[in-house]
N, C-alpha and C positions, 0 to 999 in steps of 0.2 A: 504494499500500499504506499502511495506517495506520501510526503510531508505535508499535512493539512496546514501547518503553519505558514507554508509558502504557496500552496495551490488554492484554487477557488473551490468551494463546496457547493455541489449541486443538490439544492433542498427541495423536497416535495412539501409544500404547506397544504394541509387539509384543514380548512376553516370555512364555515358556511356564513360567518358574520363579515361582510365586507369591510366594515370599519375596523374590527380586530385584525383582519388579514392586511389591510392597508397600513396599519400603525406598525405591525411587525416588519413589513417590507421597508417601511421608512427607517425604522431604527436600525435594521441591518445594512441598509445602503449607507447609513452615516459611518459605521465601522468598517464596512467593506468586507469582501472575500466571499460573497454568496451569489450564486445565480438560482432564482427562485421560480418554481412553477406552482401556482396556486390554485386549488380545486375546492368546490364547496360541497362535495358529497362522497360517501365511500365508494360508490359505483365508479365515479370519475377517478378516484384515487386508485382503485384496482387496475383500471384501464391504463393509467399512466405507469404504474409499477411493472405491468406486463410488457410495455413498449420501450420504457426508458430506463436507463441506469442512473440511479440516485446515490448519493452518499449519506443521507439521511432523511428521516420524515419527522416533520413538526405536526403533531396530531391533535385536533380538537376531538373531544369524546362526545360532544352532542352534535350529531350531524341529521340533516332531514331523513336519511334512510337508515341510520344506526345510532345507537347511544351506548355510553358506559363501557363496560368490558367486553361487549359484544364488538364494539369497534376495534378494540385492541386485537381480539382474537383474529378478526377478520383481515387486519393488516398484517398481522404475524404470519398468517397463512400465505398471503400474497407475496410477502418478501420475509422469509424467515431469517435471512442473514443480515438484514438492514437495520441499523441502529434507529430507534423511534424514541422521540421526546414528546411526552404528553403536554398539551397546551391547555390548561383547565382554568375555569372560573373559581374564585376563592372558595365558593360554597361546595365545590367538587374536590377539594384538596385531598380528602380521604380517598376518594376514587382514583386521583392521580397516583397515590401511594399504592394503591391495590393494583394499578396498572403496572407499576414497577416491579411488584411481585409476581406479575403475570409475563414478564419478559421484556418490558420497556427498560430503556437504560436510564432515563431521568424524567423529571417533570417540571414544568413551569407554571406559575400562577399568573393568569391574566391581570394586568394592570400594575404588576410589580417588576421592578428591574428595568434597566436600560438595554440599549443595543449591545453594549460590552458583555452584560451578564448573559443575554441570550446567546450570543456568539460563543462565550466560554462554555455554556451548558451544552450546546450543540457539539462543539469540537470535543468536549470531555466524553460525550456519548460516543462519538465515533471511535475516539482512542480506546475507550473502555471495551467497546465491541470488538476492535481490532486486536486488543491483548487477549480476550477471551479466545478469539478463533485461533491465535497463536498457541495459546495454552492447549487448546483441544488438539491442534495439530502435533504438538509435542507429546501429548499423552498417547495419541494414536501410534506415533512412531515408537514410543517406548513399549507399548502393548505388542506391535508387530514383532519388535525384538525378543520380547518375552516369549510370544507364542513360537517363534522360530527356535528359540532356545529349548523350549519344552519338546518340540518335535525332534531335535538333535539328541536330546536326552532319551527320548524315547527309542530312537533308532539304535543308540549305543547299548540300550538294555536288550534289545532284539539281537544285536551282534554277539552279545555275550552269551546269550541262551538261544541257540538256533533251533531248539525243539519248539519253542513257543514264539518264534518269529512271526510277526504280523499280529500276534494275540491282541496286544494293546490298541493296535491301529483298527482292528475289526471290532473291538469292544467299543471304541470311540464312535465308530460309523454307526453301529447298532444303538448305542445309547443316545446319540444326538437325534437319530431318527425317532426313537420313542419319546424324547423330550419335545420334539417338534409335534409329533401326534398329540401329546398332552397339552399343547398350546403355550409352551414356555416361550418368553421374549427372546429375541435374538442374543442380547447380551448374556443371558442365563445359559443359553445354549453354547456359546463360546466358552464359559466357564466349565460347562459339563465336559465339552470335547477336550478342553485342556487337562482336566483331571483324569479322564479316561485314557489319554495318551501316556500318562506316567503313574497310573493307578497301582502298578506292580514295582515302582521304583524301589521300594523297601526290599526286594529280593536281591538287590546288590549286596546285602548282608548274608545271603544265604548261599552255602557252598553249591557250586555247579553240580556236584555228585548228588546232592539231595534232589535237585530239580530234575535230574535225568535218570535217576536210579530206578530200574523196574522192581516191582515188588513193594511189599509193605515197609514203610519207614518205621524206625525205632520211635518211641515216645519222645525221646530227647531231640532227635531230628525234627519230628513234626511240630514241636513246641517252637523251634527256630523258625519254621516256615509260617507258623501261626503269628509269629511276631512281625511279619513283613508290613502290615498296615500301620502298626505303631512306628516302626523304623522309617516307613515312607513319610508318614506325617511329621516326624521329627526332622526329616531332611528338608522339607519345603515350608516348615512352620514359620520360619522368619522371613520367607519371601513375600512381599507385599502384593500378591495377586489381587486384582479387583473382585475376585470372586472366593467362595470358602473352599479352595482346592484342597487345603490340608484336612479339613474335616471330611471331605468326600473320600479322599484316599484312606483316612483312618476307618471310615465306617463301611467301606465297600464290601466287607464280608460280615457285617452284623445283620441280623434278622429281626424283623418285627417282633417275634415271639421271644426274643433274648437268647436264642440258641446259637447265634453267631459268635464271632471273635473279632478284636482281642479283649473287648470288654463286656460282652454281653448286653450291649446297649439295646433297648427295646422301644417299640411303640413310636410316639411322637418324637422322641429324642434322636431317632434315626432321621437325618435331613433327607428332603426329597430327592436331591440329586444323587445321594448315596443309595436310596432305593432303586433308582433307575440303573445305576452302575451294577448294583448287586444282580439284578436280573439279566442285564446285557452280559455280565462276566460269566454267569452260570451257563447261559445259553451257548456262548461261544466256546467255553471250556468243554462242555459235554458233547458238542458236535464236532470238536476238532480232535485230530490225532494228538496222542501224548506218548512219550517214550515208554511209559508203563503200561499203555493200553491203546488199542485203535479206536478211532471215533466211534462213539455210541449213536450218533446220527441225530438229526434235528428233531425227529419224533420224540426221542428220549429226553431230549432238552426241554421240549415243549411239555412233555408229561410231567417233569420235574416242577416247572413253575406253575402249571395249572393245578397240579394236586395239592400244592401248598400256598396257593394264592389265598390271602387273608390270614395266613398263619406267619409263615416265614417271609412271604413277598407281598408287597402292596399290590391289591387286586387291580387297581387303575393301571398300574405299570405293566402288569401281566397282560391285561387286555390290549394295551397299546402295542406291546411286543408282538402279541399274536397277529394284530393287524398290520404292522409294517413288514413282518416276515411273509404274510399271505400276499400283500400287494407288491412285494419285491423292492420297497423303497430303501431297504437296508440289507445289502448282500453280505453274507458271511464269508464268501469266498474272496480272496484277495483280487483287487483290480490292478493288473499290472501296468495299466496305462497311468496310474498315480505314482508320483516318486516316492521314494522310501520316506516314511515319517509322517505321511498324510493319511 
């Protein structure tokens, strides 16, 4: 964005009172730095925003075709990234403050202040909006790096244990499909996928011999394997994910009836994402080949979750899993067209 201290600001003034509109135009012409288009209705404002690039909107809340916060909402829909300054009468100051809480950058009270104050307010709104956009872009970059790192860790775990190569990736695919079927928002689905891609990160603490050994393990060896959710939780607990990844990893082997591990957590204490991971993990594990047994098949996996729906597994999650496997929206077979780690 160019330096607004040096360049002219293209302002859309939305004001149905000709006297108020003209006064603001005179005050801003005295201080300079503005090119102003003025309209007197919401409909005309929407048309201008669709056709012309503006730097800011100076918005009266009482228009012939819209009033109050409905006016704000309509302008935000028409120009979600544009800074908006509310221009309100003194009796509507509380509404002006409400408008700020609804996404406007600032508000001005009619009849108060001179051209310099109006200019400062509009410029501050533009700078504030630009700073917020910069923060959002930086946050998105950080999140992309975080997700890419998670995928690299997931691939590293698969390379360490070739027998379960692709397991986390397949669980992530199935879990996110289940979450989408349940109506989870996109942000939550990103967190679910992230946790699924590294849900077995705690197995880094398990000797490879235990993971690949055919036959029954000793009690001591099995205890080490059962600790992997806690180890995984502890590995990622200090990472500031924007989602409860550590809790999802910790609870992905817990069951609603308390029969799971590592802590026997039950009922509502098991978070929703972990309930999804539990079902996806079980279905993938049963239907895949393991060094100690061949694949038991998808029918066996579905029988497991169906027979324990409402006891071990969340029945809504089980139903969603059945649906996504039936319509093919989550394939358990690896898709070779995807790069490793996806």
